[in-house]
PDB file of N, CA, C and O in Angstrom:
ATOM      1  N   MET A   1      87.818  93.909  54.056  1.00  0.00           N
ATOM      2  CA  MET A   1      86.381  93.866  53.159  1.00  0.00           C
ATOM      3  C   MET A   1      86.371  92.503  52.037  1.00  0.00           C
ATOM      4  O   MET A   1      85.222  92.073  51.942  1.00  0.00           O
ATOM      5  N   ALA A   2      87.243  91.822  51.276  1.00  0.00           N
ATOM      6  CA  ALA A   2      87.448  91.297  50.692  1.00  0.00           C
ATOM      7  C   ALA A   2      86.544  89.980  50.986  1.00  0.00           C
ATOM      8  O   ALA A   2      85.947  89.289  50.160  1.00  0.00           O
ATOM      9  N   SER A   3      86.623  89.807  52.610  1.00  0.00           N
ATOM     10  CA  SER A   3      85.893  88.960  52.984  1.00  0.00           C
ATOM     11  C   SER A   3      84.777  89.469  53.231  1.00  0.00           C
ATOM     12  O   SER A   3      83.880  88.725  53.631  1.00  0.00           O
ATOM     13  N   VAL A   4      84.566  90.696  53.080  1.00  0.00           N
ATOM     14  CA  VAL A   4      82.823  90.989  53.329  1.00  0.00           C
ATOM     15  C   VAL A   4      82.396  90.477  52.047  1.00  0.00           C
ATOM     16  O   VAL A   4      81.498  89.635  52.053  1.00  0.00           O
ATOM     17  N   ILE A   5      83.033  90.952  50.648  1.00  0.00           N
ATOM     18  CA  ILE A   5      82.427  90.306  49.504  1.00  0.00           C
ATOM     19  C   ILE A   5      82.551  88.886  49.301  1.00  0.00           C
ATOM     20  O   ILE A   5      81.453  88.392  49.044  1.00  0.00           O
ATOM     21  N   ALA A   6      83.828  87.759  49.332  1.00  0.00           N
ATOM     22  CA  ALA A   6      83.375  86.677  49.505  1.00  0.00           C
ATOM     23  C   ALA A   6      82.202  86.145  50.186  1.00  0.00           C
ATOM     24  O   ALA A   6      81.471  85.211  49.858  1.00  0.00           O
ATOM     25  N   THR A   7      82.167  86.812  51.057  1.00  0.00           N
ATOM     26  CA  THR A   7      80.106  86.177  51.986  1.00  0.00           C
ATOM     27  C   THR A   7      79.901  85.950  51.230  1.00  0.00           C
ATOM     28  O   THR A   7      80.236  84.830  50.845  1.00  0.00           O
ATOM     29  N   GLN A   8      79.062  86.963  50.245  1.00  0.00           N
ATOM     30  CA  GLN A   8      78.275  87.462  49.743  1.00  0.00           C
ATOM     31  C   GLN A   8      78.174  86.591  48.081  1.00  0.00           C
ATOM     32  O   GLN A   8      77.158  86.391  47.415  1.00  0.00           O
ATOM     33  N   THR A   9      79.471  86.240  47.793  1.00  0.00           N
ATOM     34  CA  THR A   9      79.592  86.022  46.339  1.00  0.00           C
ATOM     35  C   THR A   9      80.832  84.385  46.037  1.00  0.00           C
ATOM     36  O   THR A   9      81.184  84.004  44.921  1.00  0.00           O
ATOM     37  N   LYS A  10      81.345  83.564  47.711  1.00  0.00           N
ATOM     38  CA  LYS A  10      81.671  82.576  47.120  1.00  0.00           C
ATOM     39  C   LYS A  10      81.818  82.176  48.476  1.00  0.00           C
ATOM     40  O   LYS A  10      83.006  82.274  48.784  1.00  0.00           O
ATOM     41  N   PRO A  11      81.194  81.812  49.317  1.00  0.00           N
ATOM     42  CA  PRO A  11      81.411  81.789  50.604  1.00  0.00           C
ATOM     43  C   PRO A  11      83.101  81.102  51.014  1.00  0.00           C
ATOM     44  O   PRO A  11      84.071  81.563  51.615  1.00  0.00           O
ATOM     45  N   SER A  12      82.730  79.440  50.152  1.00  0.00           N
ATOM     46  CA  SER A  12      83.814  79.074  50.595  1.00  0.00           C
ATOM     47  C   SER A  12      85.496  79.802  50.664  1.00  0.00           C
ATOM     48  O   SER A  12      86.432  79.525  51.413  1.00  0.00           O
ATOM     49  N   VAL A  13      85.401  80.691  49.692  1.00  0.00           N
ATOM     50  CA  VAL A  13      86.408  81.457  49.590  1.00  0.00           C
ATOM     51  C   VAL A  13      86.337  82.616  51.284  1.00  0.00           C
ATOM     52  O   VAL A  13      87.412  82.805  51.854  1.00  0.00           O
ATOM     53  N   ALA A  14      85.715  82.925  51.572  1.00  0.00           N
ATOM     54  CA  ALA A  14      85.018  83.478  52.667  1.00  0.00           C
ATOM     55  C   ALA A  14      85.038  83.089  53.746  1.00  0.00           C
ATOM     56  O   ALA A  14      84.722  83.799  54.701  1.00  0.00           O
ATOM     57  N   GLN A  15      85.413  81.882  53.850  1.00  0.00           N
ATOM     58  CA  GLN A  15      85.913  80.552  54.798  1.00  0.00           C
ATOM     59  C   GLN A  15      87.487  80.854  54.795  1.00  0.00           C
ATOM     60  O   GLN A  15      87.962  81.394  55.794  1.00  0.00           O
ATOM     61  N   CYS A  16      88.353  80.514  53.667  1.00  0.00           N
ATOM     62  CA  CYS A  16      89.642  80.586  53.794  1.00  0.00           C
ATOM     63  C   CYS A  16      89.964  81.560  53.836  1.00  0.00           C
ATOM     64  O   CYS A  16      91.119  81.458  54.249  1.00  0.00           O
ATOM     65  N   ILE A  17      89.684  82.917  53.639  1.00  0.00           N
ATOM     66  CA  ILE A  17      90.299  84.128  54.364  1.00  0.00           C
ATOM     67  C   ILE A  17      90.573  83.748  55.620  1.00  0.00           C
ATOM     68  O   ILE A  17      91.651  83.314  56.028  1.00  0.00           O
ATOM     69  N   ASP A  18      89.217  83.976  56.455  1.00  0.00           N
ATOM     70  CA  ASP A  18      88.572  83.663  57.458  1.00  0.00           C
ATOM     71  C   ASP A  18      90.241  82.639  58.290  1.00  0.00           C
ATOM     72  O   ASP A  18      91.111  82.945  59.104  1.00  0.00           O
ATOM     73  N   GLU A  19      90.040  81.885  57.793  1.00  0.00           N
ATOM     74  CA  GLU A  19      91.089  81.262  58.316  1.00  0.00           C
ATOM     75  C   GLU A  19      92.383  81.153  58.060  1.00  0.00           C
ATOM     76  O   GLU A  19      93.007  80.368  58.773  1.00  0.00           O
ATOM     77  N   TRP A  20      93.199  81.978  56.880  1.00  0.00           N
ATOM     78  CA  TRP A  20      94.427  82.159  56.994  1.00  0.00           C
ATOM     79  C   TRP A  20      94.633  83.927  56.901  1.00  0.00           C
ATOM     80  O   TRP A  20      95.813  84.272  56.967  1.00  0.00           O
ATOM     81  N   TYR A  21      93.963  84.671  56.807  1.00  0.00           N
ATOM     82  CA  TYR A  21      94.220  85.939  57.715  1.00  0.00           C
ATOM     83  C   TYR A  21      93.624  86.153  59.452  1.00  0.00           C
ATOM     84  O   TYR A  21      94.112  86.853  60.339  1.00  0.00           O
ATOM     85  N   PHE A  22      92.858  85.588  59.474  1.00  0.00           N
ATOM     86  CA  PHE A  22      92.039  86.219  60.763  1.00  0.00           C
ATOM     87  C   PHE A  22      92.364  84.788  61.843  1.00  0.00           C
ATOM     88  O   PHE A  22      91.705  84.652  62.874  1.00  0.00           O
ATOM     89  N   SER A  23      93.088  84.118  61.579  1.00  0.00           N
ATOM     90  CA  SER A  23      92.557  82.992  62.816  1.00  0.00           C
ATOM     91  C   SER A  23      93.420  83.265  63.713  1.00  0.00           C
ATOM     92  O   SER A  23      93.522  82.304  64.476  1.00  0.00           O
ATOM     93  N   SER A  24      94.586  84.730  64.198  1.00  0.00           N
ATOM     94  CA  SER A  24      95.251  84.795  65.140  1.00  0.00           C
ATOM     95  C   SER A  24      95.494  86.486  65.531  1.00  0.00           C
ATOM     96  O   SER A  24      95.234  87.291  64.636  1.00  0.00           O
ATOM     97  N   GLU A  25      95.835  86.844  66.446  1.00  0.00           N
ATOM     98  CA  GLU A  25      96.594  88.257  65.825  1.00  0.00           C
ATOM     99  C   GLU A  25      98.136  88.138  65.415  1.00  0.00           C
ATOM    100  O   GLU A  25      98.737  88.897  64.655  1.00  0.00           O
ATOM    101  N   ALA A  26      98.594  87.138  66.014  1.00  0.00           N
ATOM    102  CA  ALA A  26     100.280  86.798  65.002  1.00  0.00           C
ATOM    103  C   ALA A  26      99.784  86.617  63.947  1.00  0.00           C
ATOM    104  O   ALA A  26     100.485  87.048  63.032  1.00  0.00           O
ATOM    105  N   VAL A  27      98.366  85.916  63.475  1.00  0.00           N
ATOM    106  CA  VAL A  27      99.233  85.827  62.078  1.00  0.00           C
ATOM    107  C   VAL A  27      98.809  86.554  60.966  1.00  0.00           C
ATOM    108  O   VAL A  27      99.109  86.549  59.772  1.00  0.00           O
ATOM    109  N   ARG A  28      97.830  87.343  61.850  1.00  0.00           N
ATOM    110  CA  ARG A  28      97.007  88.427  60.875  1.00  0.00           C
ATOM    111  C   ARG A  28      98.343  89.500  60.894  1.00  0.00           C
ATOM    112  O   ARG A  28      98.673  90.105  59.874  1.00  0.00           O
ATOM    113  N   ALA A  29      99.116  89.662  62.291  1.00  0.00           N
ATOM    114  CA  ALA A  29     100.578  90.515  62.051  1.00  0.00           C
ATOM    115  C   ALA A  29     101.455  89.787  61.152  1.00  0.00           C
ATOM    116  O   ALA A  29     102.180  90.601  60.581  1.00  0.00           O
ATOM    117  N   GLN A  30     101.600  89.065  60.931  1.00  0.00           N
ATOM    118  CA  GLN A  30     102.567  88.137  59.457  1.00  0.00           C
ATOM    119  C   GLN A  30     102.200  88.282  58.661  1.00  0.00           C
ATOM    120  O   GLN A  30     103.009  88.677  57.822  1.00  0.00           O
ATOM    121  N   ARG A  31     100.897  88.137  58.229  1.00  0.00           N
ATOM    122  CA  ARG A  31     100.139  88.292  56.939  1.00  0.00           C
ATOM    123  C   ARG A  31     100.808  90.119  56.647  1.00  0.00           C
ATOM    124  O   ARG A  31     101.665  90.464  55.834  1.00  0.00           O
ATOM    125  N   ASN A  32     100.151  90.855  57.490  1.00  0.00           N
ATOM    126  CA  ASN A  32     100.245  92.518  57.184  1.00  0.00           C
ATOM    127  C   ASN A  32     101.586  92.547  56.148  1.00  0.00           C
ATOM    128  O   ASN A  32     101.516  92.743  54.935  1.00  0.00           O
ATOM    129  N   ASP A  33     103.147  92.241  57.127  1.00  0.00           N
ATOM    130  CA  ASP A  33     104.222  91.461  56.838  1.00  0.00           C
ATOM    131  C   ASP A  33     103.882  91.461  55.569  1.00  0.00           C
ATOM    132  O   ASP A  33     103.482  92.372  54.845  1.00  0.00           O
ATOM    133  N   GLU A  34     104.114  90.167  55.342  1.00  0.00           N
ATOM    134  CA  GLU A  34     103.844  89.537  53.955  1.00  0.00           C
ATOM    135  C   GLU A  34     103.435  90.206  52.980  1.00  0.00           C
ATOM    136  O   GLU A  34     104.001  90.025  51.902  1.00  0.00           O
ATOM    137  N   ILE A  35     102.392  91.122  53.066  1.00  0.00           N
ATOM    138  CA  ILE A  35     101.912  92.062  52.139  1.00  0.00           C
ATOM    139  C   ILE A  35     102.178  92.804  51.730  1.00  0.00           C
ATOM    140  O   ILE A  35     102.110  93.107  50.539  1.00  0.00           O
ATOM    141  N   ARG A  36     102.741  93.581  52.953  1.00  0.00           N
ATOM    142  CA  ARG A  36     103.255  95.014  52.896  1.00  0.00           C
ATOM    143  C   ARG A  36     104.810  95.038  52.049  1.00  0.00           C
ATOM    144  O   ARG A  36     105.282  96.017  51.471  1.00  0.00           O
ATOM    145  N   GLN A  37     105.353  93.845  52.149  1.00  0.00           N
ATOM    146  CA  GLN A  37     106.670  93.141  51.634  1.00  0.00           C
ATOM    147  C   GLN A  37     106.408  92.875  50.212  1.00  0.00           C
ATOM    148  O   GLN A  37     107.079  93.109  49.207  1.00  0.00           O
ATOM    149  N   THR A  38     105.539  92.460  50.343  1.00  0.00           N
ATOM    150  CA  THR A  38     105.058  92.645  48.691  1.00  0.00           C
ATOM    151  C   THR A  38     104.627  93.919  47.802  1.00  0.00           C
ATOM    152  O   THR A  38     104.797  94.053  46.590  1.00  0.00           O
ATOM    153  N   ILE A  39     104.183  94.586  48.469  1.00  0.00           N
ATOM    154  CA  ILE A  39     103.847  95.603  48.011  1.00  0.00           C
ATOM    155  C   ILE A  39     105.146  96.518  47.737  1.00  0.00           C
ATOM    156  O   ILE A  39     105.133  97.150  46.681  1.00  0.00           O
ATOM    157  N   ARG A  40     106.071  96.630  48.432  1.00  0.00           N
ATOM    158  CA  ARG A  40     107.411  97.430  48.694  1.00  0.00           C
ATOM    159  C   ARG A  40     108.241  96.722  47.308  1.00  0.00           C
ATOM    160  O   ARG A  40     108.959  97.396  46.570  1.00  0.00           O
ATOM    161  N   GLU A  41     108.019  95.422  47.145  1.00  0.00           N
ATOM    162  CA  GLU A  41     109.581  94.650  45.872  1.00  0.00           C
ATOM    163  C   GLU A  41     108.549  94.748  44.830  1.00  0.00           C
ATOM    164  O   GLU A  41     108.890  94.156  43.806  1.00  0.00           O
ATOM    165  N   ASN A  42     107.373  95.319  44.766  1.00  0.00           N
ATOM    166  CA  ASN A  42     106.210  95.748  43.329  1.00  0.00           C
ATOM    167  C   ASN A  42     106.042  97.192  43.141  1.00  0.00           C
ATOM    168  O   ASN A  42     105.003  97.253  43.799  1.00  0.00           O
ATOM    169  N   PRO A  43     106.153  97.892  42.926  1.00  0.00           N
ATOM    170  CA  PRO A  43     106.021  99.561  42.841  1.00  0.00           C
ATOM    171  C   PRO A  43     104.970  99.804  41.868  1.00  0.00           C
ATOM    172  O   PRO A  43     104.214 100.775  41.827  1.00  0.00           O
ATOM    173  N   GLY A  44     105.018  98.772  41.068  1.00  0.00           N
ATOM    174  CA  GLY A  44     104.423  99.149  39.447  1.00  0.00           C
ATOM    175  C   GLY A  44     102.530  98.789  39.887  1.00  0.00           C
ATOM    176  O   GLY A  44     101.733  99.123  39.010  1.00  0.00           O
ATOM    177  N   TYR A  45     102.227  98.457  40.556  1.00  0.00           N
ATOM    178  CA  TYR A  45     100.988  96.875  40.959  1.00  0.00           C
ATOM    179  C   TYR A  45     100.475  98.052  42.058  1.00  0.00           C
ATOM    180  O   TYR A  45     101.165  98.662  42.875  1.00  0.00           O
ATOM    181  N   HIS A  46      98.851  98.174  41.765  1.00  0.00           N
ATOM    182  CA  HIS A  46      98.375  98.868  43.081  1.00  0.00           C
ATOM    183  C   HIS A  46      98.361  98.271  43.708  1.00  0.00           C
ATOM    184  O   HIS A  46      98.393  97.070  43.439  1.00  0.00           O
ATOM    185  N   PRO A  47      98.312  98.662  44.747  1.00  0.00           N
ATOM    186  CA  PRO A  47      98.577  97.302  45.938  1.00  0.00           C
ATOM    187  C   PRO A  47      97.149  96.713  45.977  1.00  0.00           C
ATOM    188  O   PRO A  47      96.950  95.541  46.298  1.00  0.00           O
ATOM    189  N   SER A  48      96.135  97.596  45.628  1.00  0.00           N
ATOM    190  CA  SER A  48      94.759  96.938  45.709  1.00  0.00           C
ATOM    191  C   SER A  48      94.644  94.829  45.139  1.00  0.00           C
ATOM    192  O   SER A  48      93.906  93.908  45.489  1.00  0.00           O
ATOM    193  N   GLY A  49      95.930  94.957  44.063  1.00  0.00           N
ATOM    194  CA  GLY A  49      95.595  94.231  42.455  1.00  0.00           C
ATOM    195  C   GLY A  49      96.690  93.036  43.557  1.00  0.00           C
ATOM    196  O   GLY A  49      96.348  91.855  43.602  1.00  0.00           O
ATOM    197  N   ILE A  50      98.004  93.526  44.400  1.00  0.00           N
ATOM    198  CA  ILE A  50      98.745  92.787  45.331  1.00  0.00           C
ATOM    199  C   ILE A  50      98.309  91.978  46.307  1.00  0.00           C
ATOM    200  O   ILE A  50      98.966  91.101  46.866  1.00  0.00           O
ATOM    201  N   ILE A  51      96.770  92.393  46.581  1.00  0.00           N
ATOM    202  CA  ILE A  51      96.126  91.907  48.300  1.00  0.00           C
ATOM    203  C   ILE A  51      95.311  90.914  47.149  1.00  0.00           C
ATOM    204  O   ILE A  51      95.336  89.716  47.435  1.00  0.00           O
ATOM    205  N   TYR A  52      94.905  91.123  46.434  1.00  0.00           N
ATOM    206  CA  TYR A  52      93.556  90.039  45.511  1.00  0.00           C
ATOM    207  C   TYR A  52      94.104  88.986  45.436  1.00  0.00           C
ATOM    208  O   TYR A  52      93.713  87.906  45.879  1.00  0.00           O
ATOM    209  N   ALA A  53      95.882  89.436  44.369  1.00  0.00           N
ATOM    210  CA  ALA A  53      96.229  88.422  44.066  1.00  0.00           C
ATOM    211  C   ALA A  53      96.982  87.613  44.880  1.00  0.00           C
ATOM    212  O   ALA A  53      97.478  86.710  44.207  1.00  0.00           O
ATOM    213  N   TRP A  54      97.424  87.519  46.606  1.00  0.00           N
ATOM    214  CA  TRP A  54      98.222  86.967  47.736  1.00  0.00           C
ATOM    215  C   TRP A  54      96.383  85.871  47.653  1.00  0.00           C
ATOM    216  O   TRP A  54      96.326  84.644  47.722  1.00  0.00           O
ATOM    217  N   LEU A  55      94.687  87.187  47.436  1.00  0.00           N
ATOM    218  CA  LEU A  55      94.134  85.895  48.250  1.00  0.00           C
ATOM    219  C   LEU A  55      93.894  84.905  46.931  1.00  0.00           C
ATOM    220  O   LEU A  55      93.744  83.705  46.699  1.00  0.00           O
ATOM    221  N   LYS A  56      93.929  85.629  46.522  1.00  0.00           N
ATOM    222  CA  LYS A  56      93.339  84.399  44.854  1.00  0.00           C
ATOM    223  C   LYS A  56      94.466  82.991  44.891  1.00  0.00           C
ATOM    224  O   LYS A  56      94.081  81.854  44.618  1.00  0.00           O
ATOM    225  N   LYS A  57      96.093  83.372  45.332  1.00  0.00           N
ATOM    226  CA  LYS A  57      96.924  82.181  45.706  1.00  0.00           C
ATOM    227  C   LYS A  57      96.258  81.572  46.629  1.00  0.00           C
ATOM    228  O   LYS A  57      95.738  80.478  46.411  1.00  0.00           O
ATOM    229  N   ARG A  58      96.185  82.118  47.662  1.00  0.00           N
ATOM    230  CA  ARG A  58      95.975  81.000  48.636  1.00  0.00           C
ATOM    231  C   ARG A  58      94.235  80.491  49.437  1.00  0.00           C
ATOM    232  O   ARG A  58      93.865  79.774  50.367  1.00  0.00           O
ATOM    233  N   CYS A  59      93.464  81.557  48.184  1.00  0.00           N
ATOM    234  CA  CYS A  59      91.806  80.679  48.521  1.00  0.00           C
ATOM    235  C   CYS A  59      90.857  80.550  47.557  1.00  0.00           C
ATOM    236  O   CYS A  59      89.689  80.162  47.561  1.00  0.00           O
ATOM    237  N   GLY A  60      91.999  81.171  46.294  1.00  0.00           N
ATOM    238  CA  GLY A  60      91.390  80.596  45.210  1.00  0.00           C
ATOM    239  C   GLY A  60      90.615  82.013  44.199  1.00  0.00           C
ATOM    240  O   GLY A  60      91.236  82.995  44.603  1.00  0.00           O
ATOM    241  N   ALA A  61      89.727  82.441  43.270  1.00  0.00           N
ATOM    242  CA  ALA A  61      89.128  83.065  42.338  1.00  0.00           C
ATOM    243  C   ALA A  61      87.955  83.609  43.415  1.00  0.00           C
ATOM    244  O   ALA A  61      87.762  82.900  44.403  1.00  0.00           O
ATOM    245  N   PHE A  62      87.016  85.072  43.233  1.00  0.00           N
ATOM    246  CA  PHE A  62      86.216  85.313  43.683  1.00  0.00           C
ATOM    247  C   PHE A  62      85.199  85.203  42.928  1.00  0.00           C
ATOM    248  O   PHE A  62      84.138  85.613  43.398  1.00  0.00           O
ATOM    249  N   LYS A  63      85.196  84.627  41.548  1.00  0.00           N
ATOM    250  CA  LYS A  63      84.356  84.483  40.620  1.00  0.00           C
ATOM    251  C   LYS A  63      83.253  83.520  40.935  1.00  0.00           C
ATOM    252  O   LYS A  63      82.373  83.296  40.105  1.00  0.00           O
TER     253      LYS A  63
END
């Protein structure tokens, strides 16, 4: 969903997300594991906020 939103608001971020997350099944599985681990380590934060923080760190803000 984040990639769809970024496509409409900031195409460069959408391209980065596609390359960072969707480049292959193996990469996507690795990213999911990393994100889930971060969520487990930070139970005080909403999972969507953690996902956004990952995306922002890797690809920049959506603004």
